[in-house]
C-alpha positions, 0 to 999 in steps of 0.5 A: 640770892648771890652776894657780892663781898667787898673788902677795902684796905691799906697795907701795913706801912713798909709792906713790900707789894710783891710780898702782898701779891704773893700772899694774896695769890696763895689766899686766892688759890689755896683758900678762897677757891676751895670754899663752897659757893665761891664764884669769883674773886679778884684783887685791885689797887687804887691810885691812892694805895687802897686795895680792894678784894671783890668776891662773888658768892653763891649765897650769904651763907657761903660768905658767912661760912668762909668768913668764919674759916678765914680768920683762923686759917694758916694760909690766910695768916700771911695775908692778914699780917700785911693788912692794916686792920684799922683801914679794913672796911667790909661790905656785902651786897645781895644781887638783884638779878 
């Protein structure tokens, strides 16, 4: 089964949105799309300032393996530094089709 992974978060107060979008683009192209099993990744912003990163993985094990690498990767460091960790919510869903 494929897995949909959802991250909802706020940026660190005072973060420049352009700097975040640049860091997000680097994560998308230089990290995420290099991970085995990644099908699609997209980023969105809500009117209230919350952010969403939605990722579709080929399997739960693909998602787990990428998550294990994400926290220690130098490419993701700038992205992680701009996110308020107290606001981070993560959910995974198995697809039914």
